[in-house]
C-alpha positions as CSV (number, residue, x, y, z in Angstrom):
1,X,37.9,-56.3,-136.5
2,X,35.7,-59.3,-136.6
3,X,33.1,-59.3,-133.8
4,X,32.6,-62.2,-131.4
5,X,29.4,-64.0,-132.0
6,X,27.9,-65.8,-129.2
7,X,24.8,-68.3,-128.9
8,X,22.8,-68.5,-125.9
9,X,20.8,-71.8,-124.9
10,X,18.1,-71.0,-122.3
11,X,16.3,-67.8,-122.2
12,X,15.0,-67.8,-118.7
13,X,15.9,-65.7,-115.8
14,X,19.6,-65.9,-116.2
15,X,19.7,-66.1,-119.9
16,X,17.5,-62.8,-120.2
17,X,19.9,-61.3,-117.6
18,X,22.8,-62.1,-119.8
19,X,21.1,-60.3,-122.7
20,X,20.4,-57.2,-120.6
21,X,24.0,-57.0,-119.3
22,X,25.4,-57.4,-122.7
23,X,23.1,-54.7,-124.2
24,X,23.4,-52.2,-121.3
25,X,27.3,-52.4,-121.2
26,X,27.9,-53.2,-124.8
27,X,30.2,-50.1,-125.4
28,X,32.4,-50.7,-122.1
29,X,32.6,-54.4,-123.0
30,X,33.9,-53.7,-126.5
31,X,36.6,-51.4,-125.1
32,X,37.6,-54.1,-122.6
33,X,37.8,-57.0,-125.2
34,X,38.8,-54.7,-128.3
35,X,36.0,-56.4,-130.3
36,X,32.2,-56.2,-130.3
37,X,30.4,-59.0,-128.9
38,X,27.4,-60.0,-130.7
39,X,24.4,-62.2,-129.9
40,X,23.9,-64.4,-132.9
41,X,21.4,-66.9,-131.7
42,X,19.1,-67.5,-128.8
43,X,17.5,-71.0,-128.3
44,X,14.5,-71.8,-125.9
45,X,11.5,-74.0,-126.2
46,X,9.3,-70.9,-125.3
47,X,9.6,-68.1,-127.8
48,X,6.5,-66.4,-126.8
49,X,7.1,-65.2,-123.3
50,X,8.2,-61.4,-122.9
51,X,11.7,-61.5,-121.3
52,X,11.8,-57.8,-120.9
53,X,14.5,-57.2,-123.5
54,X,14.5,-56.2,-127.1
55,X,15.9,-58.6,-129.5
56,X,15.7,-59.4,-133.1
57,X,13.2,-62.3,-133.4
58,X,15.1,-63.6,-136.2
59,X,17.9,-65.0,-134.0
60,X,15.4,-67.0,-131.9
61,X,15.2,-70.6,-132.4
62,X,13.8,-73.7,-130.5
63,X,16.8,-75.8,-131.6
64,X,19.7,-75.7,-129.3
65,X,21.9,-78.0,-131.3
66,X,21.6,-75.8,-134.2
67,X,23.2,-73.1,-132.2
68,X,26.0,-75.5,-131.0
69,X,26.7,-76.4,-134.6
70,X,26.5,-73.0,-136.2
71,X,29.8,-72.4,-137.9
72,X,29.4,-68.6,-137.4
73,X,29.2,-68.8,-133.6
74,X,32.3,-68.6,-131.4
75,X,31.0,-69.0,-127.9
76,X,28.0,-71.0,-126.7
77,X,26.4,-70.0,-123.4
78,X,24.6,-73.1,-121.8
79,X,21.9,-71.9,-119.3
80,X,19.4,-74.8,-119.6
81,X,20.3,-76.5,-116.4
82,X,20.1,-80.2,-115.3
83,X,22.2,-83.1,-116.0
84,X,20.5,-84.4,-119.2
85,X,20.1,-82.4,-122.3
86,X,22.6,-79.7,-121.2
87,X,25.5,-82.3,-121.2
88,X,24.7,-83.1,-124.8
89,X,24.6,-79.3,-125.7
90,X,28.1,-78.7,-124.0
91,X,29.5,-81.7,-125.8
92,X,28.2,-80.8,-129.1
93,X,29.4,-77.3,-128.7
94,X,32.9,-78.4,-127.8
95,X,33.0,-80.9,-130.6
96,X,32.1,-78.1,-133.1
97,X,34.9,-75.9,-131.9
98,X,33.1,-73.5,-129.6
99,X,34.2,-72.1,-126.2
100,X,31.5,-72.8,-123.8
101,X,30.2,-70.8,-120.8
102,X,27.8,-72.5,-118.2
103,X,26.3,-71.9,-114.8
104,X,25.5,-75.6,-114.5
105,X,27.0,-76.7,-111.1
106,X,25.0,-79.9,-110.8
107,X,26.3,-81.1,-114.2
108,X,29.9,-80.2,-113.7
109,X,30.1,-81.7,-110.2
110,X,28.4,-84.9,-111.0
111,X,29.4,-85.6,-114.7
112,X,32.0,-83.0,-115.5
113,X,35.1,-85.1,-116.0
114,X,34.2,-86.1,-119.6
115,X,33.3,-82.5,-120.6
116,X,36.5,-81.0,-119.1
117,X,38.6,-83.6,-120.9
118,X,36.9,-83.0,-124.1
119,X,37.4,-79.2,-123.8
120,X,41.1,-79.7,-123.2
121,X,41.4,-82.1,-126.1
122,X,39.7,-79.5,-128.4
123,X,41.8,-76.6,-126.9
124,X,38.6,-74.9,-125.8
125,X,37.5,-73.0,-122.8
126,X,34.8,-74.4,-120.6
127,X,34.1,-71.7,-118.0
128,X,31.7,-71.8,-115.1
129,X,32.2,-68.9,-112.8
130,X,28.5,-68.4,-112.3
131,X,28.2,-72.0,-111.2
132,X,29.4,-70.8,-107.7
133,X,28.6,-67.8,-105.7
134,X,26.8,-65.9,-108.4
135,X,28.7,-62.7,-109.0
136,X,31.5,-63.3,-106.5
137,X,34.6,-64.0,-108.5
138,X,35.5,-67.3,-106.6
139,X,36.6,-69.4,-109.4
140,X,38.7,-66.7,-111.1
141,X,40.4,-66.0,-107.9
142,X,41.5,-69.5,-107.3
143,X,42.6,-69.9,-110.9
144,X,44.5,-66.7,-111.1
145,X,45.3,-64.7,-108.1
146,X,45.8,-67.7,-105.8
147,X,47.3,-69.8,-108.4
148,X,50.7,-69.5,-106.6
149,X,49.2,-70.5,-103.2
150,X,48.8,-73.8,-101.6
151,X,45.2,-73.7,-100.4
152,X,44.5,-75.9,-97.3
153,X,41.1,-75.2,-96.4
154,X,37.8,-73.8,-97.8
155,X,34.8,-72.9,-95.7
156,X,31.7,-71.3,-97.3
157,X,28.1,-70.3,-97.1
158,X,27.1,-71.1,-100.7
159,X,23.3,-71.1,-100.7
160,X,21.3,-68.0,-100.4
161,X,18.0,-69.8,-99.6
162,X,19.3,-71.6,-96.6
163,X,21.3,-68.5,-95.5
164,X,18.1,-66.4,-95.6
165,X,16.1,-69.0,-93.8
166,X,18.4,-69.4,-91.0
167,X,19.1,-65.7,-90.6
168,X,15.3,-65.1,-90.2
169,X,14.8,-68.0,-87.9
170,X,17.7,-66.7,-85.9
171,X,16.5,-63.1,-85.7
172,X,12.8,-63.4,-85.7
173,X,12.0,-67.0,-84.6
174,X,9.0,-68.7,-86.2
175,X,8.2,-71.9,-87.9
176,X,10.5,-73.4,-90.6
177,X,7.7,-74.1,-93.1
178,X,6.5,-70.4,-92.7
179,X,10.0,-69.0,-93.2
180,X,10.3,-71.1,-96.2
181,X,7.2,-70.0,-97.7
182,X,8.2,-66.3,-97.1
183,X,11.5,-67.1,-98.9
184,X,9.5,-68.6,-101.9
185,X,7.3,-65.5,-102.0
186,X,10.3,-63.2,-102.1
187,X,11.8,-65.2,-105.0
188,X,14.7,-66.5,-102.7
189,X,13.6,-70.2,-102.8
190,X,12.4,-72.3,-105.6
191,X,9.0,-73.9,-105.8
192,X,10.6,-77.2,-105.1
193,X,13.4,-76.1,-102.5
194,X,14.7,-79.7,-101.9
195,X,17.9,-79.3,-103.5
196,X,18.7,-76.2,-101.6
197,X,17.4,-77.0,-98.1
198,X,18.6,-80.5,-98.0
199,X,22.3,-79.3,-99.0
200,X,22.7,-80.7,-102.4
201,X,23.1,-77.3,-104.2
202,X,25.8,-76.4,-101.7
203,X,27.5,-79.7,-102.2
204,X,27.6,-79.2,-106.0
205,X,29.5,-75.9,-105.3
206,X,32.0,-77.1,-102.8
207,X,32.8,-80.1,-105.2
208,X,33.7,-77.7,-108.0
209,X,35.8,-75.4,-105.4
210,X,37.6,-78.4,-104.0
211,X,38.4,-79.6,-107.6
212,X,39.9,-76.4,-108.7
213,X,41.7,-75.4,-105.3
214,X,43.3,-78.9,-104.8
215,X,43.8,-79.9,-108.4
216,X,41.8,-83.0,-108.1
217,X,38.9,-85.0,-109.3
218,X,36.1,-85.0,-106.8
219,X,33.8,-88.0,-106.6
220,X,30.4,-86.1,-105.8
221,X,28.8,-89.4,-104.4
222,X,31.4,-89.4,-101.6
223,X,30.6,-86.0,-100.2
224,X,28.8,-86.1,-96.8
225,X,25.6,-83.9,-97.1
226,X,23.2,-82.7,-94.4
227,X,20.5,-80.0,-94.9
228,X,18.8,-77.6,-92.5
229,X,15.4,-79.3,-92.1
230,X,16.1,-81.1,-88.9
231,X,16.7,-77.7,-87.0
232,X,14.0,-76.5,-84.6
233,X,13.4,-73.2,-82.7
234,X,15.2,-74.6,-79.6
235,X,18.4,-75.0,-81.5
236,X,18.4,-71.1,-82.4
237,X,17.7,-70.4,-78.7
238,X,20.5,-72.5,-77.5
239,X,22.8,-71.0,-80.2
240,X,21.9,-67.4,-78.9
241,X,22.7,-68.4,-75.3
242,X,26.0,-70.0,-76.5
243,X,27.0,-66.7,-78.3
244,X,26.8,-68.6,-81.7
245,X,25.1,-68.6,-85.1
246,X,23.9,-71.5,-86.9
247,X,24.9,-71.5,-90.6
248,X,24.9,-74.2,-93.4
249,X,28.6,-74.6,-93.9
250,X,30.4,-76.3,-96.9
251,X,33.8,-77.4,-95.9
252,X,36.8,-78.7,-98.0
253,X,40.2,-79.7,-96.4
254,X,43.2,-81.2,-97.8
255,X,45.3,-82.8,-95.1
256,X,47.9,-85.8,-95.2
257,X,47.1,-86.9,-98.6
258,X,43.3,-87.1,-98.3
259,X,40.4,-84.6,-98.5
260,X,37.7,-83.8,-96.1
261,X,34.5,-82.5,-98.2
262,X,31.1,-82.2,-96.3
263,X,28.0,-79.7,-96.1
264,X,26.2,-79.6,-92.8
265,X,24.5,-76.9,-90.3
266,X,27.4,-75.7,-88.2
267,X,27.5,-73.6,-85.0
268,X,29.9,-70.7,-85.4
269,X,31.1,-68.2,-82.9
270,X,29.2,-64.8,-83.3
271,X,32.7,-63.3,-83.9
272,X,33.4,-65.6,-86.8
273,X,33.4,-63.6,-90.2
274,X,31.1,-66.2,-91.7
275,X,28.6,-65.7,-88.7
276,X,28.0,-62.3,-89.8
277,X,27.0,-63.2,-93.3
278,X,23.1,-62.8,-93.5
279,X,20.4,-62.9,-95.7
280,X,20.8,-64.3,-99.3
281,X,24.5,-63.3,-99.2
282,X,27.3,-65.9,-99.9
283,X,30.8,-65.9,-98.7
284,X,33.9,-68.2,-98.9
285,X,37.0,-68.2,-96.7
286,X,40.3,-69.6,-98.2
287,X,43.0,-70.5,-95.8
288,X,46.5,-70.8,-97.4
289,X,50.0,-71.5,-96.1
290,X,51.3,-68.1,-97.1
291,X,48.2,-65.7,-97.1
292,X,46.5,-66.9,-94.1
293,X,42.8,-66.3,-94.5
294,X,41.0,-64.2,-97.0
295,X,37.2,-64.0,-97.5
296,X,35.1,-63.2,-100.6
297,X,31.3,-62.4,-100.1
298,X,28.5,-60.8,-102.3
299,X,25.4,-61.7,-103.9
300,X,25.2,-65.4,-104.5
301,X,22.2,-65.6,-106.8
302,X,19.7,-63.4,-108.7
303,X,19.2,-62.8,-112.4
304,X,21.7,-59.9,-112.9
305,X,24.5,-61.0,-110.3
306,X,24.5,-64.3,-112.1
307,X,24.4,-62.9,-115.6
308,X,27.3,-60.6,-114.7
309,X,29.4,-63.7,-113.8
310,X,28.3,-65.4,-117.2
311,X,29.3,-62.1,-119.1
312,X,32.6,-62.2,-117.3
313,X,33.3,-65.6,-118.6
314,X,32.2,-64.5,-122.1
315,X,34.7,-61.6,-121.9
316,X,37.4,-64.1,-120.9
317,X,36.6,-66.3,-123.8
318,X,36.6,-63.5,-126.2
319,X,40.0,-62.5,-125.1
320,X,41.3,-66.0,-125.8
321,X,42.7,-66.6,-122.3
322,X,44.8,-69.6,-122.2
323,X,43.9,-70.3,-118.5
324,X,43.3,-74.0,-117.8
325,X,39.6,-74.6,-117.2
326,X,40.2,-76.1,-113.9
327,X,43.4,-74.1,-113.0
328,X,45.7,-76.8,-114.3
329,X,46.2,-79.3,-117.2
330,X,43.7,-82.3,-117.0
331,X,46.7,-84.7,-117.0
332,X,48.0,-83.0,-113.9
333,X,45.0,-83.5,-111.7
334,X,45.5,-85.9,-108.8
335,X,43.1,-88.2,-107.2
336,X,43.0,-88.0,-103.3
337,X,40.8,-90.2,-101.3
338,X,37.8,-88.4,-99.6
339,X,37.5,-89.2,-95.8
340,X,34.4,-91.1,-94.7
341,X,32.4,-88.9,-92.4
342,X,33.0,-91.4,-89.6
343,X,36.7,-90.5,-89.7
344,X,36.1,-86.7,-89.5
345,X,36.9,-85.0,-86.1
346,X,35.0,-82.0,-84.8
347,X,33.6,-80.6,-81.7
348,X,29.7,-81.3,-81.4
349,X,26.4,-80.1,-80.2
350,X,23.9,-82.7,-79.3
351,X,20.4,-81.7,-78.5
352,X,18.2,-84.2,-76.7
353,X,14.5,-84.2,-75.9
354,X,14.4,-85.6,-72.4
355,X,11.8,-86.2,-69.7
356,X,11.5,-84.0,-67.0
357,X,12.9,-86.4,-64.3
358,X,15.8,-87.0,-62.0
359,X,18.9,-88.8,-63.3
360,X,18.7,-87.8,-66.9
361,X,22.1,-86.0,-67.2
362,X,23.7,-88.8,-65.2
363,X,22.4,-91.5,-67.6
364,X,23.5,-89.5,-70.6
365,X,26.8,-88.5,-69.2
366,X,27.6,-92.2,-68.4
367,X,27.2,-93.2,-72.0
368,X,29.5,-90.4,-73.3
369,X,32.1,-91.4,-70.7
370,X,31.9,-95.0,-72.1
371,X,32.9,-93.5,-75.5
372,X,35.6,-91.2,-73.9
373,X,33.5,-88.1,-75.0
374,X,34.4,-85.1,-72.9
375,X,31.7,-82.6,-72.0
376,X,32.4,-79.1,-72.6
377,X,29.1,-77.5,-71.6
378,X,25.5,-78.4,-70.7
379,X,22.5,-76.2,-71.2
380,X,18.7,-76.8,-70.7
381,X,15.8,-75.0,-71.6
382,X,12.8,-75.0,-69.1
383,X,10.1,-73.3,-71.1
384,X,6.4,-73.8,-70.6
385,X,5.7,-74.8,-74.3
386,X,7.7,-77.9,-74.0
387,X,5.0,-80.0,-72.4
388,X,6.1,-83.5,-73.5
389,X,9.8,-83.1,-73.4
390,X,12.5,-80.6,-72.3
391,X,15.4,-79.7,-74.6
392,X,18.8,-80.5,-73.2
393,X,22.0,-79.6,-75.1
394,X,25.6,-80.9,-74.5
395,X,28.4,-79.5,-76.0
396,X,31.4,-81.9,-76.6
397,X,35.3,-81.4,-77.0
398,X,36.8,-82.5,-80.4
399,X,36.3,-86.1,-81.1
400,X,35.5,-88.5,-84.0
401,X,32.3,-88.8,-85.9
402,X,32.4,-92.8,-85.4
403,X,32.3,-92.3,-81.4
404,X,29.6,-89.6,-81.7
405,X,27.4,-91.9,-83.8
406,X,27.9,-94.9,-81.4
407,X,27.2,-92.8,-78.3
408,X,24.2,-91.3,-79.9
409,X,22.7,-94.4,-81.0
410,X,22.9,-95.8,-77.3
411,X,21.6,-92.6,-75.8
412,X,18.6,-92.7,-78.3
413,X,17.5,-95.9,-76.6
414,X,17.5,-94.6,-73.0
415,X,14.0,-94.4,-71.5
416,X,14.5,-90.7,-70.4
417,X,15.1,-89.7,-74.0
418,X,12.5,-88.8,-76.4
419,X,13.0,-89.0,-80.2
420,X,16.2,-88.8,-82.0
421,X,19.1,-86.6,-80.9
422,X,20.0,-83.7,-83.2
423,X,23.8,-83.7,-83.8
424,X,25.4,-80.5,-85.2
425,X,29.2,-79.7,-85.6
426,X,30.8,-76.8,-84.1
427,X,33.6,-74.7,-85.8
428,X,35.5,-72.0,-84.1
């Protein structure tokens, strides 16, 4: 039987990992597919660096478009990344009748509509399991196992870099910059970690999950995104005293014909399953009408975990699966408005830096009462290292973001308050 020929564009960490997995597991993969999978071409601008795998140099090229147009290739694997040339590679491959596999979350969440529509028009697969959660089969679970369920909510820890930093700060303390440098040294953070620590990477992933779970088109620009850089040592001490953990959580909810999609640092109860996810591990919790809650967790990044997800998609394409790329036909996708963050309701954690003087709690409480914000708890740290100001935390019962913002704006102008208030959401 004719073999399935694949072309790989991008021979970096993940690309070389894909080659390793295909070579190491070739016999097992052939049994599962019923056909041999053959690497017919690999494109990369750097053909000299040793990737630690043995390959026939005849299949190497610097021309990615030649791979996309090669009539002998059945499946193109795009691992270049970014939202520029990668889009052109995918478009060219689809136009030339190839199935496409990608791990490119940024491209698909920001500019994917055109590509998904083209894939459906050409009756080709555009698969992207590795774009969310590395080796965790999140997307395939939604598209297959949960295809008959009405998913109402998704909560997830979707960035290993942030989870590693938050775990280390919670367990060992230390300075944010030092912990970030440690993560970079260990290979858990990029040289430029901005997309990770500011929440952008997590937002790309929750946009894709919401699109598949709710059968909708998500406008990435409307997602509310907060990173973890505003957190301080005081926040982790308060969290410990409150029996809570701080995690960067992605949230997607469908309710009353609209969507709530956001990324923000969140205080979780220590008994919450997601609070127990530490290090570089990722996890996603689904809430459905019939199934209640299920949680998937595992390695969310790394060469071989991500490569394993890519190879899983290659196998699906080789089998000729007819599953719609986003779980349903493109013309069946609906458009739901995304709630503005001002209209979102949550419980809140407010941390103030205040002067050590009488009447501080009275003045702050007066402003909160003005906006009908009910206090749930008050904590204060009286530590010697806080010489200029004393950290004060107030937990609030559930209320709207708009009221919180107005109250915080007024509190920040009080003479007894130093600097800007840190606002975190609280989830049970």
